[in-house]
N, C-alpha and C positions, 0 to 999 in steps of 0.2 A: 929759102922758103917763100911761099906766096902769101901775101896779106890780103884778106877780103873784108869788106864792110857790108853791113846789112842793118835792118831795123824793123820795128813793128809799132803799130798803134795798139795800146791796151784797150780793154773794154770800157775803161773810164776816160779814154781820150788822150793819154800821155804817149809821147814818142819815146821809145827806148832804143838806145844805140847798141849795136852788136858788132863784133869783129872776130876774125879768126885767122889762124896761121896753118897752112897746109904744107906737107912734104911734097917733094917733086914727083913722087910716084903715088899711086893709089894707096891711101892709108889703110893699114891693117886694123886700126882702131881709132876712135875719136874720143876726146875728153871734153865734156861740157863744164865750163868753169863758172862758179858763183863766188864773187870776191867778198871782202870783209867790209865792215862799217867804215865809212868815210873815204874809202879808196875807190879804185876803178880797175877795169879789166886790162888796161894798158900796162899796169905794173907787173903783168905776168908774161911779158913778151919773151923774157929769157927762159921761162918754163916752157913756153911754146917752142922755142928754138931747140931746146934739149929733146923734147918729145918728137919734134919733126925729124931730127936726125935719126931717131929710132923707128921712124915710120908711122908715127901717130899724129893726127891733126888735133888742134885745140880750138874750140869755139867758146867765146864768152860774151857777156853783155854787161853793161853798166846798170846796176839796180836803179829803180826809180829814185829820184832824189840824190843821185850819185853821178860822178863823171860827166859824160856827154849826154846822159839821159835827162829827160824833163822831170819836173817835180820839185817841190820844196826840199831843200837839202836835209837829209836825215829823217824824212817823214814817209810813212806809208799808212793807208787807212787801216791796215791789219795784216797779220802774217798770212792769212788766207789769200790776200791779194798778191803778196810776194810769191807764194807758191804758184799762183796762176801765171805770174810773170815768168817763173822758171819753166813752166810748161811750154811757153812760147819758145824758149831756148831748146828744150828737149825735142819739140816738134821740128824746129829748124834743123837740128842735128840729124834727126831721123830722115827728113826730106833729102838732105844733102848726102848722107852717108848710110843709107838704109841697110846696105849689105855688110857694114863693118861692125865690129864690137863697139859698144857705146858705154861710156862711164860718166858719172856725175861727180864733180870734184868741187868742194867748197872749203873756204878758209874762214875761220873766226865766225862772224855773223853768217857768212856763207856756209860754214861747216854745220852750224845749227840748222840752217834752212834745208840743206840737202839731206840731213838725217830726218828732219820732220817730213820732208817730201817722201822719203823711203817709208817711214813708219805710217804715213797716211795712205799707203797702198798705191802709190803712184809710180813705182819703179818697174812696171812691166816693160820688158824689152831691154832693160839695162843689164849689163854684165857685172856691174859693181858700183860701189859708192866709195868715194875717198873724202875724208874730213881731216883737216889739219888745224890744230889749235881751236877746235869748235867751242863756241861760247855756250856751254851748257850751264855753267855758273861762272861768275867773275872770279878772278884770282883772289880778291879780297871781298869779304862780305860787305855789301853796301849798308850804310846806317839805316836802322829801322825807320827813322823819321823821314829820310829821303824817299824810301820806298812808299811810305804812307802818303807823302805829298804827291809822289808820282801817280798813285792810284786815284787821288782826287783830281789831279790835272788830266788824267786819262779820260775822265768823264766830262770835265768842265772846259778844258782847253787842251785837247789832244795834240794840237800843232805847236804848243809852246816849245821853243827850241832852247837847248842848253849845250854847254861843252860836253863832249863825249868822254872826257877824262882819259883819253889815250895820249900818253906822253911819247913823242917820237923816239926818244932815247931808249925806250924799253922794247922797241920792235926788233932790233937787230944789233949785233956787236959791230957790224960794218958801218963805219962812219959815213961812207959814201951813200949808203942806202938811207941813213937817217937824214942827211942833208938834202938828198933828192926828194924825200918825202916832204920835208919842210918847204921846199921850193916848188913843189908840183902844184900848178894852179887848179888841177882837177881833183885834188885831195881837199876834203873839208873836215872840220872837227865838230860837226853838229849832231845832236841826238834829240829827238822829240819825245814827249811823254808817252805817246802812243807806241812808238817803236821800243822804247826802253822797257816798259811794262810787259809788252808782248814778248820781248826777248827773255825776260826773267821767267814768265809763265811757260813759254815754249821749252826752255831748258829743263824745267821740272817735269813737264809732260814727256819729253824725250827719254829722260832717265827712267821714268815709270814704264815706258813702252818698249824699252830696249830689246826685250825678248821677242818682239814681233818682227825683227829684221828678216827679210826674205831673199836678199841677195848678198854676196860677199861684201864686206866693209873693211877698208883699211883706215885705221885711225892713227894719226901721228901727232905728237905733242912734244914741245921742249919742256924739260923739267925745271927750267929757270924762267918760265913764262910768268910775267907779272900782269898780264891782261886777262887771260882766261884760265880756268882751273884745270890743272893736269889731273887732280884727284877726281874731278867729275868725269874726265875721259876714262880713267881707270874704272870708275863705277859703271859707266855705260858698257864697257867691254865685258865686265863681269856679268852683266845682265844679258848681253847679246850672245854670249857663248861662242860656239864654234863658227858662227857666221863671221866673226870679227877678228881681224889681225891688229894687234896693238904694237906700236913702236914708239918708245919714249927716247928722246934724244937728250943725252946728258949735257947740261950746261947751256943749252940753246934757248934763245928768247922766243918771242911770240911768232915771228915770221921765219919759220925754220927754212923756208925756200929762199930766204934772203940773207941767211947767215953765211959766214965764211965757209962753213961746211956744206953749203947748198949742193955741191956736186955729189956728196954722199947721200944726201936726202933724196935728190932726184933719181939717183941710181937705184935706191931702195924702192921708190915709187915705180920705176920702170920694171924692176924685177917682179914686183907684185902684179903689175899689168900683164907681163908676159906669162906669169904663172896661171892667170885666169883665162888665157887664150889657148891653153893646151887641152 
């Protein structure tokens, strides 16, 4: 597979890093990737390799404040800004692969963002949206005092940084994945008050607006996820109705694409992609 790199300057002057992986022949479809909190697009190279073998390209970028992109770690001025950043990826994908079927795929924080992107009416031209382990609610309810403090800091000190409370051991049963995550210099464990509160509010809004989905959605979640709520995913699908396909993976942790059963997970994803191209 061929590896490509690109990037953009945002409207507020930050440099964002993008990369992609292409099959040897003209792709029949392309997947645009939005990664999760604290990680980066490079952790999906194995997903790209799988999709490349099936004839699909994958393009991704590092969210502002993540990976090789500029910005304070774990900070964004607001979710509206992050949606504008995703629009840069969507536009890049359209420019490079305008004649191919195009899909938007997000994991965790990225899963939240791609669903909000869809429900804000930005999905024109997309053949579908994929969300894995989307953060619509956290797996455990945050203490009320912590949320109240976060709302105060949201206004007074939005850049205040704290631990994101993601334990590497609950991401995957694969010890290699866990150790690689710990040793990855591009991974960080930061979350700011602004992003934390926006994430909570966005999840509630998405659940309320689920019925406004306008393109096919594939939502997958591990039922042993201790980071994001599998019940919230079920709630979303109940509201989205026939637009949405739900696949719950028994016993899998948060990063279902990094579990020992990842071959089955990616095969299911591919089967869904293929079904939307018929």
